[in-house]
N, C-alpha and C positions, 0 to 999 in steps of 0.2 A: 417517687417514681418519675415525676416530671424531669428532675435533674438527670436521671439515668437516660431518659429519652433524648434530652438535649445533648448529653455527652455522646450518645451513639450517633446522632445526626452530625455532630462535629467531626466524629471519626469518619463518617461517610463523605463529608465535605473534603476532608483531608485526602481520602482515597481517590476522589474524582480528579483532583488537581494534577497528579502525575500521569493521568490518563489510564487509570486502572479500569478493568471491565467489571460488569455487574457480578460475574462469577467470582472475582476476587473480593468484591464487597461482601459476598455471602460469608466470608470468613468471620465477619462480625459476630455471627451466631456462636462460633466456637469460643470467641473471646468473652462474650457477655453471658453465655449460658441461658438460663431460664428467663432472665429479664430482658432478653434481646427483642428488638422490634420484630414484628411479623415480616414474613417474606414480602408481602404486598407493600408494607410501609417502607421497607428497605428499598424496594424497586422504585417506589414513588419519590422518595427523597433523593435517591441516586440520580434519577431522571431530572429532578428540579436543580440539583447542583450542577449537573452536566450542562443544563441550559443556561447557567450563569447565576443562579440564585446565590446570594451571599449569606443571608440570615438563616439561623436554625430555629427561629421562633415560628409558631403557628401563624397562619394568616388570620387577620381579624374576620369575624363572622358578622355579616350585616343583619339588621333586623332586631326585633325585640326577642326576649327570652321565650322559650317554648311554653312556659307556664307563668301564671301570675301569682303562684303560691310562693310567697317569701315570708320571712319572719315579720317584716313590716306589715304585710297584708293580713297576716293571721290576727294581728291586733286591731285591724280596721273593721268597720261594719260596712256592708254593702257589696261584698264580692259575690259572684254568681254561685248558684247552688252546687254546681259540679266542683268548684274549687273548695267550697265548704265541706262537701263530702270527702274530697281528697285529704283535706286537713284533718278531719275527724278520724278517717280510716288510717291514713298513713302516718301523720304526725303524732296523734294522740292514741293510736291503736284502739279506737273505739269501734264497736260494731252494733248495728241495729239488731236487737233481739227479736222483737215482735211488735207490730203496730197495735194489735189488740189481743187479748187473751182468748185463745181458742177454747171453747167449752168442752171439747172432748178430752182436754188435759186435766180438767177439774175432777176432783173426787166427788162422790155423791154428797158428802157432808158440805163441801165447798159450794156445790150447786144449790143445795138447800139454803145455806147461809145467804147466798146472793139473792135468791128468790125472796127471802124474808126481808132483807134490806130494801129491795125494790118495792115490796108491798108496803113497808113502813113509809117510804118516801111518797108513794102514791096516796096513802091514807092521809099523810100530813098536808099534801097539796089539796086533797079533797076538803079538809077542814079549814085551810087557809089558802084560798086561791091566789093571793098575791105573794106567796112564799118565794117564788123564783123571780120576782120582779127585781130590777137593778137596785131599787131604793132600799130594799129590806135586807 
C-alpha cells in the first residue's frame, strides 16, 4: 500500500511541474480507482509540490512513539499496569473473568460443600492454633 501511495505522490508531483490545476490532479482518482489517495491527501500533496517540495516521502515525526507496548517490552518486567492490561487484552486476547466467585451462581450443593470445607478448616485451626503460621 505504501508503494501505491508513493507512486501517486510522484504522479501528483509530475502534474504540478507543467502548471496543472488541482482539478486536473483529481484525474488521479480515475487512473488509480479504489486505491487512490483521498481528496484531502491529493489536495495536501498537490499544495506541497506547488510550494516546491521535491520528495514524496512522509515528513519525520518528532517525539517518542505513542505507546510503550513493544515486543521487547512484553518480555520485560516493570512496565506500568495499563500497558500490562493492553498486552494481556490485545496481544494475548485474555480477559478477566471474575475477581471472586459470586455466591448466587453456586448451586445449593456447591454452597453446602463450601460451608463444609470452611468448617473443617476452622476446626483444624481450633485444634492446632499455629496451623497458618509461616513456619508450618
